[in-house]
C-alpha positions in Angstrom: -0.1 0.4 -0.1 1.2 3.5 -0.7 1.5 6.1 1.7 0.9 9.4 0.3 1.7 12.7 2.1 1.0 16.8 0.7 3.9 18.6 1.9 3.3 22.7 1.5 6.0 24.3 4.0 8.6 23.4 6.3 10.0 20.4 4.0 13.0 20.8 5.2 11.6 19.2 8.7 10.8 16.0 6.3 14.3 15.7 4.7 15.6 16.0 8.3 13.7 12.9 9.6 14.0 10.9 6.7 18.1 11.8 6.5 18.3 10.6 10.3 17.5 6.8 9.2 18.5 6.9 5.4 21.3 4.3 4.2 20.9 6.0 1.0 19.6 9.8 -0.5 19.8 11.0 -4.2 18.7 14.6 -4.8 18.2 15.5 -8.0 17.4 19.5 -8.6 17.0 21.6 -11.4 19.3 24.5 -9.7 20.9 24.6 -5.8 21.5 27.8 -4.4 23.3 28.7 -1.2 21.1 28.9 1.2 19.6 25.9 0.3 22.9 23.6 0.7 23.6 25.5 4.3 20.2 24.1 5.7 21.0 20.7 4.4 24.7 20.5 5.4 23.8 19.4 8.6 22.3 16.6 8.0 24.2 14.8 4.7 27.3 15.5 7.0 25.6 13.0 9.4 24.3 10.6 7.0 27.9 10.8 5.4 29.2 10.2 8.8 27.5 6.8 9.0 28.7 5.8 6.0 25.7 6.1 4.0 25.7 6.9 -0.1 25.0 10.5 -1.1 24.3 11.2 -4.6 23.2 15.1 -5.6 23.2 16.3 -9.2 21.7 19.3 -10.4 22.1 21.2 -13.6 23.3 24.6 -15.2 19.8 25.9 -16.8 19.7 29.6 -17.0 22.6 29.4 -14.7 21.0 29.6 -11.7 23.1 27.1 -9.7 25.3 28.8 -7.8 29.1 28.3 -8.1 29.4 29.0 -4.7 26.6 26.4 -3.6 28.5 24.1 -5.8 31.7 24.7 -3.8 30.0 24.7 0.0 28.9 20.5 -1.4 32.4 19.8 -2.6 33.8 21.1 0.9 31.3 20.2 3.5 30.5 17.1 2.0 33.3 15.5 0.3 31.9 12.0 0.6 29.1 12.9 -1.4 29.0 12.2 -5.2 28.3 15.4 -6.8 27.4 16.0 -10.9 25.9 18.9 -13.0 23.7 18.0 -16.1 24.7 20.4 -18.9 21.5 21.5 -20.3 23.1 23.5 -23.3 20.0 25.5 -23.5 17.5 22.8 -23.1 14.9 23.3 -20.1 15.7 21.2 -17.0 13.2 21.6 -14.1 13.2 17.9 -11.5 12.7 18.2 -7.8 13.2 15.3 -6.3 14.4 13.4 -3.1 14.8 10.2 -2.5 15.8 8.2 0.6 16.2 4.3 1.1 15.7 3.3 4.7 16.4 -0.6 5.1 13.9 -2.1 3.0 11.2 1.0 2.2 11.9 3.4 -0.1 10.9 7.2 0.3 10.0 9.4 -2.7 9.6 13.2 -2.5 8.6 15.4 -5.7 7.3 18.3 -6.1 8.1 22.1 -6.5 11.1 22.2 -3.9 14.5 23.4 -5.6 17.4 23.7 -3.1 17.2 27.2 -1.6 16.2 28.2 1.8 12.8 29.3 0.9 12.2 26.3 -1.2 12.8 24.3 1.8 11.3 26.1 4.4 8.9 29.0 4.0 8.3 29.1 0.6 4.9 28.6 -1.3 5.9 25.0 -2.2 3.5 21.9 -3.1 5.6 18.4 -2.8 4.0 15.2 -2.6 6.2 12.2 -0.6 4.9 9.1 -1.3 6.5 5.5 1.0 6.3 2.6 -2.2 9.2 0.2 -3.4 8.4 -0.1 -6.7 7.6 3.6 -7.3 11.1 4.2 -5.6 12.7 2.2 -7.8 11.4 3.5 -11.0 12.1 6.8 -9.7 15.4 5.8 -8.7 16.5 4.5 -12.2 14.9 7.8 -14.1 17.2 9.5 -11.4 20.4 7.4 -12.5 19.6 7.8 -16.2 20.2 11.6 -15.6 23.1 11.6 -13.2 25.5 9.3 -15.0 24.0 10.8 -18.7 26.8 11.8 -20.7 25.6 15.6 -20.5 26.3 15.3 -16.8 29.7 16.0 -15.2 31.1 15.3 -12.0 31.5 18.6 -9.7 34.9 19.3 -8.1 36.9 22.7 -8.3 38.4 22.3 -11.9 34.7 21.9 -13.2 33.4 24.4 -10.8 36.1 26.7 -11.9 34.8 26.2 -15.6 31.2 26.6 -14.9 31.7 30.0 -12.9 33.4 31.7 -16.0 30.2 30.6 -17.6 27.8 31.5 -14.6 29.1 35.0 -14.9 29.8 35.6 -18.7 25.9 34.6 -19.0 24.5 36.9 -16.0 26.7 40.2 -17.5 25.2 39.7 -20.7 21.6 40.3 -18.9 19.8 43.5 -18.9 19.9 43.0 -15.3 22.2 40.8 -13.4 20.8 38.6 -10.8 21.9 38.7 -7.7 20.5 36.1 -5.4 20.3 36.8 -1.6 18.8 34.7 1.4 16.0 36.8 1.9 15.3 37.7 -1.3 15.8 34.7 -3.7 12.7 33.8 -5.9 12.2 29.9 -7.4 11.8 30.8 -10.7 9.5 28.2 -12.3 9.9 27.0 -16.2 8.3 23.9 -18.4 8.3 22.7 -21.5 5.9 20.5 -22.4 7.0 17.1 -23.9 10.9 17.8 -23.6 11.3 15.0 -21.1 13.9 12.5 -22.0 12.4 9.1 -23.0 14.3 5.6 -23.1 13.1 3.2 -25.5 14.2 -0.5 -25.8 15.8 -1.9 -28.7 14.7 -5.2 -30.2 17.5 -7.5 -29.7 18.9 -9.0 -33.0 18.8 -13.0 -33.0 20.9 -15.5 -34.5 20.3 -18.6 -35.7 23.8 -20.1 -35.7 24.9 -20.7 -31.9 28.6 -21.9 -33.2 31.8 -19.7 -32.9 32.4 -17.4 -35.7 36.5 -17.4 -36.9 37.0 -14.3 -34.6 35.6 -15.5 -31.8 36.9 -19.1 -32.1 40.5 -17.2 -31.9 39.4 -15.4 -29.2 38.2 -18.2 -27.2 41.2 -19.9 -27.8 43.4 -17.0 -26.6 41.3 -16.7 -23.4 41.4 -20.7 -22.7 45.1 -20.3 -23.0 45.0 -17.3 -20.8 43.5 -19.6 -18.2 46.1 -22.0 -18.6 48.4 -19.5 -17.5 46.7 -18.8 -14.5 45.4 -15.3 -15.3 42.8 -14.2 -13.3 41.8 -11.3 -15.7 41.7 -10.4 -19.0 40.4 -8.0 -21.8 38.9 -9.0 -25.4 38.9 -6.1 -27.8 37.0 -6.8 -31.0 36.0 -4.7 -33.5 32.1 -3.5 -33.4 30.1 -6.4 -35.3 32.2 -9.5 -34.4 30.1 -10.6 -31.5 31.8 -10.2 -28.7 28.6 -10.9 -26.5 28.4 -14.1 -28.3 32.1 -14.7 -27.4 31.9 -14.0 -23.9 28.5 -16.4 -23.9 30.4 -19.3 -25.5 33.0 -18.6 -23.4 30.8 -18.5 -20.2 30.4 -22.4 -20.9 33.8 -22.7 -18.4 31.8 -21.0 -15.0 28.6 -21.9 -13.3 27.2 -18.6 -12.6 27.9 -15.2 -14.7 27.6 -11.7 -14.0 27.0 -9.4 -17.1 27.7 -5.6 -16.4 26.8 -2.9 -18.6 25.2 0.8 -18.2 22.3 0.6 -21.0 19.4 -1.6 -20.8 19.4 -2.0 -23.8 22.7 -3.7 -23.8 21.4 -6.2 -21.0 18.6 -7.1 -22.9 20.3 -8.2 -25.5 23.3 -9.8 -23.9 20.4 -11.5 -22.0 18.8 -13.3 -25.2 21.9 -13.9 -26.8 23.7 -16.0 -23.6 20.3 -17.8 -23.4 20.8 -18.8 -27.3 24.0 -20.7 -26.4 22.9 -21.5 -22.9 19.0 -22.6 -23.1 19.0 -24.7 -20.1 20.1 -22.0 -17.6 18.2 -18.9 -16.1 18.9 -15.5 -16.7 17.9 -12.2 -15.4 17.7 -8.6 -15.4 18.9 -6.2 -12.5 18.0 -2.7 -12.8 15.9 0.1 -11.8 12.5 -2.0 -12.7 13.2 -5.5 -12.7 15.0 -7.4 -9.8 16.1 -10.5 -11.1 18.9 -12.1 -8.4 18.6 -15.5 -8.2 18.9 -16.7 -11.9 22.1 -18.1 -12.9 23.1 -15.4 -15.3 22.8 -11.7 -14.1 22.5 -9.0 -16.3 22.9 -5.9 -14.1 22.9 -2.1 -14.8 26.2 -0.8 -13.2 24.3 1.6 -11.9 22.2 -0.4 -9.9 24.2 -3.2 -9.1 27.1 -1.0 -7.8 24.5 0.7 -4.9 25.6 -0.5 -1.7 21.8 -1.6 -1.2 22.4 -4.0 -3.9 25.8 -4.7 -3.9 25.7 -6.5 -0.5 22.8 -8.4 -1.1 25.8 -10.4 -3.0 28.5 -12.3 -1.1 31.9 -11.1 -2.9 32.3 -14.8 -4.5 28.6 -15.1 -5.8 29.8 -15.2 -9.4 32.5 -17.5 -11.0 32.6 -15.1 -14.3 32.1 -11.3 -14.1 31.5 -9.6 -17.7 32.2 -5.9 -18.0 30.7 -4.9 -21.5 31.6 -1.8 -23.4 35.2 -2.1 -20.9 36.3 1.2 -21.9 33.8 2.9 -19.6 35.2 0.5 -16.6 37.5 3.0 -15.0 34.3 5.2 -14.0 33.8 4.9 -10.6 30.4 3.3 -10.9 32.3 0.0 -12.6 35.3 0.3 -9.8 32.5 -0.7 -6.8 32.1 -3.7 -8.8 35.1 -4.5 -9.5 36.6 -3.5 -6.1 33.8 -5.8 -4.0 33.4 -8.7 -6.3 36.0 -11.4 -6.4 35.1 -13.9 -9.3 37.0 -16.7 -10.6 37.6 -15.1 -13.8 37.0 -11.5 -14.8 36.3 -10.4 -18.5 36.5 -6.9 -20.0 35.2 -7.0 -23.7 35.0 -3.8 -25.8 35.4 -2.7 -29.9 36.9 0.3 -28.7 39.4 0.5 -26.0 39.4 4.3 -24.5 42.4 6.7 -25.4 42.7 3.8 -28.5 45.5 1.8 -27.2 43.8 -0.2 -24.2 46.3 1.7 -21.5 43.8 1.6 -18.6 43.4 -2.1 -18.9 46.7 -2.6 -16.8 45.2 -1.3 -13.6 41.9 -3.6 -14.2 42.9 -6.6 -16.3 46.7 -7.4 -15.1 47.9 -6.4 -18.3 46.6 -9.1 -20.0 44.9 -8.5 -23.4 44.0 -12.0 -24.2 43.1 -10.9 -27.9 42.8 -7.9 -30.0 41.4 -7.5 -33.6 40.8 -3.8 -34.9 38.4 -3.3 -37.5 40.8 -2.4 -40.6 42.3 -5.7 -39.4 38.9 -7.8 -39.5 38.1 -6.3 -43.3 41.4 -7.7 -44.2 40.1 -10.9 -43.0 36.5 -10.3 -44.6 34.9 -10.3 -41.2 33.3 -7.2 -41.8 32.2 -5.0 -45.0 35.0 -2.4 -46.7 34.9 0.9 -46.2 35.1 4.1 -49.2 35.7 6.9 -47.1 35.3 10.6 -49.0 36.8 13.2 -47.1 34.6 16.6 -48.3 36.3 19.8 -48.1 34.3 22.3 -45.5 35.3 26.1 -45.9 34.0 26.8 -42.5 36.6 28.9 -40.2 36.7 26.7 -37.0 39.6 28.5 -36.1 37.0 31.7 -34.8 35.0 29.5 -32.5 35.3 29.4 -28.6 37.1 26.0 -27.6 35.7 25.2 -24.0 38.6 22.5 -23.6 37.0 19.4 -25.0 34.4 21.1 -27.6 33.4 24.0 -29.2 31.2 26.6 -27.8 27.4 25.4 -28.8 25.8 28.4 -29.6 29.1 29.1 -32.0 29.0 26.1 -33.4 25.4 26.0 -34.2 25.8 29.5 -36.2 27.5 28.1 -38.5 26.2 24.5 -39.0 22.4 25.8 -39.4 22.9 27.6 -42.2 21.4 27.0 -45.7 24.5 27.1 -47.9 26.4 24.2 -45.3 23.0 22.2 -45.8 23.2 22.7 -49.4 26.9 21.5 -49.3 25.9 18.7 -47.3 23.2 17.5 -49.5 25.4 17.4 -52.5 28.1 15.7 -50.8 25.6 13.0 -49.4 23.7 12.6 -53.2 27.1 11.9 -55.3 28.4 9.3 -52.7 25.4 7.4 -51.0 23.9 4.0 -51.3 20.9 2.9 -49.9 20.4 3.8 -45.4 22.3 6.2 -43.9 22.9 7.2 -40.3 23.9 11.0 -40.0 25.7 12.0 -37.0 25.4 15.3 -35.9 26.7 17.8 -32.9 23.3 18.7 -31.6 19.6 18.2 -31.3 18.9 21.8 -32.7 21.5 20.3 -36.0 19.9 17.2 -36.4 16.4 18.4 -36.4 17.4 21.2 -39.0 19.4 19.4 -41.5 16.5 16.5 -41.0 13.9 19.6 -42.0 16.0 21.0 -44.7 16.6 17.7 -46.5 12.7 16.6 -46.5 11.8 20.1 -47.9 14.4 18.7 -50.4 12.1 15.9 -51.3 13.9 13.3 -48.9 12.7 11.2 -46.4 14.4 11.8 -43.4 14.0 12.3 -39.3 15.8 13.5 -36.5 16.0 11.0 -33.7 17.9 11.5 -30.6 16.8 11.8 -26.7 13.8 14.4 -26.9 12.0 12.5 -29.6 8.5 12.0 -29.1 7.2 11.6 -32.6 8.7 8.1 -33.2 10.2 5.4 -31.4 13.6 3.9 -31.5 12.8 0.3 -32.6 9.8 2.0 -35.2 12.6 4.1 -36.9 15.3 0.9 -37.1 12.5 -0.6 -39.1 11.4 2.2 -41.3 15.3 2.4 -42.2 16.3 -1.3 -42.5 12.5 -1.4 -44.7 14.0 1.6 -47.3 11.1 3.9 -45.6 13.8 6.1 -44.6 16.6 7.6 -46.5 18.2 9.2 -43.1 18.3 8.5 -39.3 19.9 12.3 -38.1 21.3 11.4 -34.8 23.5 13.0 -32.2 25.1 10.0 -30.0 22.4 7.4 -29.9 24.1 4.9 -32.2 27.4 5.2 -30.7 27.4 1.7 -28.8 25.0 -0.9 -28.2 22.6 -1.0 -31.5 23.4 -2.8 -34.5 21.7 -2.0 -37.6 23.6 -4.5 -40.4 21.4 -2.9 -43.5 23.5 0.8 -42.9 25.8 1.2 -45.6 26.0 4.9 -45.6 27.6 7.2 -42.7 27.3 10.7 -43.1 30.0 12.8 -40.6 28.4 16.2 -40.3 30.0 17.1 -36.8 33.4 17.9 -35.9 35.8 15.2 -34.8 36.2 15.7 -30.8 36.6 11.9 -29.1 38.6 9.0 -31.4 36.6 6.6 -29.7 33.6 7.8 -30.7 34.6 8.2 -33.7 35.7 5.0 -33.7 32.2 3.5 -32.6 30.1 5.5 -35.0 32.3 3.6 -38.0 31.7 0.6 -36.7 27.8 1.5 -37.1 28.3 0.7 -41.0 31.0 -2.1 -40.7 28.5 -5.1 -40.5 27.9 -6.8 -43.3 24.5 -8.1 -44.8 22.9 -9.7 -47.8 23.4 -7.8 -50.8 26.2 -5.2 -49.2 29.4 -4.9 -50.8 30.7 -2.4 -48.7 30.3 1.1 -46.6 30.5 4.3 -47.8 31.6 6.9 -45.1 31.3 10.7 -46.1 32.8 13.0 -43.9 33.0 17.1 -44.1 36.8 18.1 -43.2 37.2 21.7 -42.2 39.7 22.9 -39.9 38.4 21.6 -36.4 40.7 20.4 -34.0 41.8 16.8 -34.4 40.4 17.0 -38.0 44.2 15.3 -38.5 44.3 13.6 -35.7 41.2 11.2 -36.4 42.8 10.0 -39.5 45.0 7.5 -37.8 42.1 5.2 -36.9 41.9 3.8 -40.1 45.8 3.8 -40.4 47.0 0.2 -41.2 50.2 1.2 -40.7 50.6 3.3 -37.5 54.3 3.1 -36.7 55.5 4.7 -40.1 58.2 7.0 -39.0 57.1 9.5 -41.8 53.3 10.2 -41.5 51.4 11.3 -44.4 48.3 12.6 -44.0 46.1 10.1 -46.0 46.9 7.1 -44.1 47.3 3.4 -45.4 44.1 1.5 -45.8 43.4 -1.9 -46.5 43.2 -3.2 -49.6 39.7 -3.7 -50.3 39.1 0.0 -48.8 39.0 3.6 -50.4 39.9 6.8 -49.5 39.6 9.7 -51.1 40.2 13.8 -50.3 39.0 16.8 -52.0 42.1 18.5 -53.1 41.3 21.6 -50.6 40.9 18.9 -47.3 44.3 17.2 -48.2 46.1 21.0 -48.3 43.9 21.9 -45.2 45.2 18.9 -43.5 49.0 19.9 -44.1 48.1 23.1 -43.5 46.7 22.1 -40.1 50.3 20.3 -39.9 52.4 22.7 -40.8 51.1 25.9 -38.9 51.2 23.5 -35.4 52.1 20.6 -33.6 49.0 18.2 -33.4 50.3 16.1 -30.7 51.3 18.6 -28.8 48.2 20.3 -28.6 46.8 16.9 -28.2 48.3 16.3 -25.2 47.7 19.7 -23.9 44.0 19.2 -24.1 43.9 15.9 -23.0 45.7 17.2 -19.5 43.2 19.9 -19.0 40.6 17.5 -19.4 41.4 15.0 -17.5 42.1 17.8 -14.9 38.5 19.0 -14.9 37.4 14.9 -14.9 39.1 14.3 -11.6 39.2 17.6 -10.0 42.7 17.8 -9.4 45.9 18.2 -11.0 46.7 14.5 -12.7 49.8 12.2 -11.8 52.2 11.3 -14.8 50.4 8.0 -14.4 46.7 9.1 -14.2 47.4 11.1 -17.3 48.8 7.9 -19.1 46.2 5.9 -18.0 43.0 8.0 -18.4 44.6 11.0 -20.7 42.9 10.9 -24.0 47.0 11.5 -25.7 49.6 9.5 -26.0 52.0 10.1 -23.1 55.1 9.4 -24.7 55.0 12.7 -25.6 56.1 13.8 -22.7 59.6 12.5 -22.9 59.7 13.6 -26.8 58.5 16.9 -26.1 59.7 18.2 -22.3 62.2 15.6 -21.1 60.1 14.4 -17.9 56.4 15.1 -16.4 57.3 18.3 -14.4 59.5 19.5 -17.3 55.9 19.2 -18.8 53.9 21.0 -16.3 56.3 23.7 -16.1 56.2 24.4 -20.0 52.2 24.7 -19.9 52.2 26.6 -16.8 50.5 24.6 -14.1 53.6 25.2 -11.6 53.6 27.9 -8.8 57.0 29.9 -7.8 58.3 27.6 -5.3 58.1 24.7 -7.5 59.1 26.2 -10.7 62.3 27.0 -8.8 62.4 23.1 -7.6 61.9 21.9 -11.1 64.6 24.2 -12.1 67.3 22.9 -9.9 66.6 19.2 -10.7 65.7 19.5 -13.9 68.5 17.4 -14.1 67.8 14.4 -11.7 64.1 14.1 -13.5 65.2 13.9 -16.8 67.8 11.1 -15.3 64.5 9.0 -14.2 62.7 9.9 -17.2 65.3 8.8 -20.1 67.7 6.0 -18.6 67.5 2.8 -20.6 65.7 0.2 -18.9 65.9 -3.3 -21.0 64.5 -5.0 -17.8 62.3 -3.2 -15.4 65.1 -3.6 -12.3 65.9 0.3 -12.3 62.5 1.5 -11.5 61.9 -1.5 -8.9 65.3 -0.5 -7.2 64.3 3.1 -7.1 61.1 2.4 -6.1 62.2 0.5 -3.1 64.2 3.4 -1.9 60.9 5.8 -2.1 58.8 3.4 -0.1 61.1 4.7 2.8 59.6 8.0 2.3 60.4 11.4 1.6 62.8 11.8 4.7 64.9 8.6 4.2 64.8 7.7 0.4 68.1 9.0 -0.6 69.9 6.9 2.4 72.6 4.6 0.6 71.5 0.8 0.5 73.5 -2.5 0.0 72.3 -5.0 -2.6 71.2 -7.5 0.1 69.3 -5.0 1.9 67.1 -4.5 -1.2 66.5 -7.9 -2.3 63.5 -9.0 -0.8 62.0 -6.6 -1.8 62.9 -6.8 -5.3 62.0 -11.0 -5.5 58.5 -9.8 -4.0 57.5 -7.2 -6.0 58.6 -9.1 -9.6 57.0 -12.6 -8.4 53.8 -10.9 -6.4 52.4 -10.2 -10.1 51.9 -13.5 -12.9 52.8 -11.0 -15.9 56.1 -9.3 -14.0 57.5 -12.9 -13.2 56.5 -14.1 -17.0 57.9 -10.8 -18.4 61.3 -10.1 -16.1 62.1 -13.4 -14.9 61.4 -15.4 -17.8 65.6 -15.9 -19.4 68.1 -18.6 -17.9 69.5 -16.4 -14.8 65.6 -15.1 -14.0 63.6 -18.9 -13.7 66.5 -19.7 -11.5 65.4 -16.6 -9.2 62.0 -17.5 -9.5 62.2 -20.0 -5.8 64.0 -16.5 -3.2 67.4 -17.2 -3.3 69.2 -13.9 -1.0 72.4 -14.4 -2.1 71.6 -15.0 -5.9 69.1 -12.3 -6.0 71.5 -9.5 -4.4 74.4 -10.4 -6.9 71.3 -9.6 -9.8 70.7 -6.4 -8.4 74.6 -5.8 -7.8 75.3 -6.4 -11.8 72.2 -4.6 -13.0 71.1 -2.3 -11.9 73.4 -0.9 -9.8 76.7 -1.2 -11.9 74.9 -0.2 -14.9 72.7 2.7 -13.8 76.0 4.4 -11.9 78.2 4.0 -14.9 75.4 5.9 -16.9 74.4 8.6 -14.5 76.9 10.9 -15.2 77.5 10.9 -11.5 74.1 11.0 -10.2 74.3 7.5 -9.0 77.2 5.6 -7.5 78.1 2.2 -6.5 81.2 2.2 -4.6 82.1 -0.5 -1.5 78.4 -1.9 -2.0 76.8 0.6 -1.5 74.1 2.1 -4.4 73.4 5.7 -3.7 71.6 8.8 -5.6 73.6 12.2 -5.5 70.1 14.2 -5.7 70.9 16.7 -2.5 66.9 16.6 -2.5 66.6 14.9 0.9 63.8 16.0 3.0 62.5 17.6 -0.1 58.9 16.5 -0.6 58.3 17.9 -4.2 61.7 16.3 -5.9 60.4 13.0 -3.8 56.7 13.5 -5.3 57.7 14.1 -9.0 60.5 11.5 -8.9 57.7 8.6 -7.3 55.6 9.8 -9.8 57.8 9.3 -12.7 59.3 5.9 -11.6 55.5 4.8 -11.1 55.0 5.7 -14.6 58.4 4.1 -16.0 57.2 0.6 -14.1 53.8 0.6 -16.0 54.6 2.2 -19.2 57.6 -1.3 -19.0 55.5 -3.9 -18.4 52.5 -2.6 -20.6 55.0 -2.3 -24.0 56.5 -6.0 -23.1 52.9 -7.4 -22.7 52.1 -5.5 -26.0 55.2 -6.7 -27.7 54.2 -10.5 -26.9 50.6 -10.2 -27.7 51.1 -8.7 -31.3 
């Protein structure tokens, strides 16, 4: 039975009462004000002190949310997860307060935003309901917004970025909004039919239940991985090769399976695929609507199973196999909870597009074990995917005149150049010249998709704009119409990036600047699936002087290691790649005018700093930054040198860097045929900032050295694989000490130009920075990066 209560005043009292018992609190309001935050902080702090989960979401619509209010939240309740929905002008008006009290769920929905007046004395109507089914439904909708791609984490970096936009917005208004605790007014807006919809896909079906060639190769590799006693692995398979079915075939080795993804469409499709391979097993969905926890195979939303309430209903060893789909998301906080809690017999990550293009983050998650990898160009060469004919069409738009916001162009400025009749006419002409029968067009915004669809329709074509706000047609219906030839084009924004396959699509149209190589690769994959009568996929791409226009070409390149790079990549023999002459000249000019790789490194750093909320460490930039970290050494000699060059250091840090630059370069550039130098340095650093420069003996370092290289299977396999190393797998203190004395101590001292000595059995660093915490910290960062990079490089060379 549902208990309902109308609340017209003093909502804060009810929130405080529920918070006293809550194990989870989720709040989503269209804006937050300092006054409201101050009212709620005491209750939130008590909840956080009990270890309960707190998530607070708000939005930037009309820039009413105060930057200071966000700052108070992250400072006063650091345990809470705070996120900001970037509306880009789309109305955003939710007001919901969710409390989980044991098995009971309480929902308050109404008119109250997070301001003092709304929570206490204002004219507000809210309804409180106690109903578990309703609570779970609202929770799912909350998570759909909270983890939407438009919703960013709130930290000091993102607040700083929002504050500049907030100030700029209000300076443009005829009356600058100045809010005070006594003068607050909650302005209510509503635009009917603008709520986001979630439409389930019809999952594809297969009639053949035996593995395909790519799946056979991957299964063999996974079985070999298990024989080598790995417990974690990643498989990278291009879109269209059947990575979900691969996971289903692999699951034959295990009794109970957990499959985790971030979208219900992926879960439903995976459930059907697994049941076709395992018809005698039970399968269940675990998400906001459905709680089927007893099945043999559970397909779980990461946001649902990642909450403490659901996570702790399972024992850590409840599953024999855990599969993480779309593994390029797996470094996120939501997936981290799942990985840290469960202890399966085997952990499998599957993806078509590993983030940052090179699997760097797999080392922290899968012990560096890439069991199998096949790029879409290789799959085309094996005739497992359709060839492509790529046409680079020149776009004379001057994107350099647009404001760059660190990871994207200012949307209003971008729209001003995109929503022009002459631009639309150029797109129609390029599409008409090269198209085949069924097209997906990727746009940069909903308004651009609507504009182009309308323009094409006015010119006699049958198109629709399909996006999160579409109400006139469901996604399955639109897909069916395109597949059946009733539509020429679907203009979309990001709906078809992952988890949706339409094999009959034979034309991909790119009418947006490329901001992410991962997204670009996903979108390419939408056209490469094979289908009856389909000989190849046409790709039509507008090439302008936007950022990454030249860099993105590397996703097609079958010869990425060429020392001399042409702007036109080498592609499989079955494929065609052609550019307008002006497009080629533009790409060459971009290469001449600037160093795109250097720019890419800087923007990757800035993006990651905003994502994390702090200055990334060297290893963090390597693992999670959208750039090749080898450029640090190439352009700046060391990571502190990079920070110095981009103006990230304060005056004290600059002075320290200049004084000890020679040491940082030595640690960064010293040769490493084995990991031994950095393992010894890591031992010295383990003694802390005050004593890391104390001299050591080989015998003293031997236990740490041996333990580090044998504690992980991949380290032992890589660096103890030769004749001498095999002898040392069984610990022998003198033998290990003799090895350390020879290499690295003797060799490093001989090549360090006096910075390092090994005399009379003592190994010593002559850095002159005892007790200097900055030198210690930067040395530690370089050391950890080099160790990680060394094993990563060795593992990749083995897997090739």
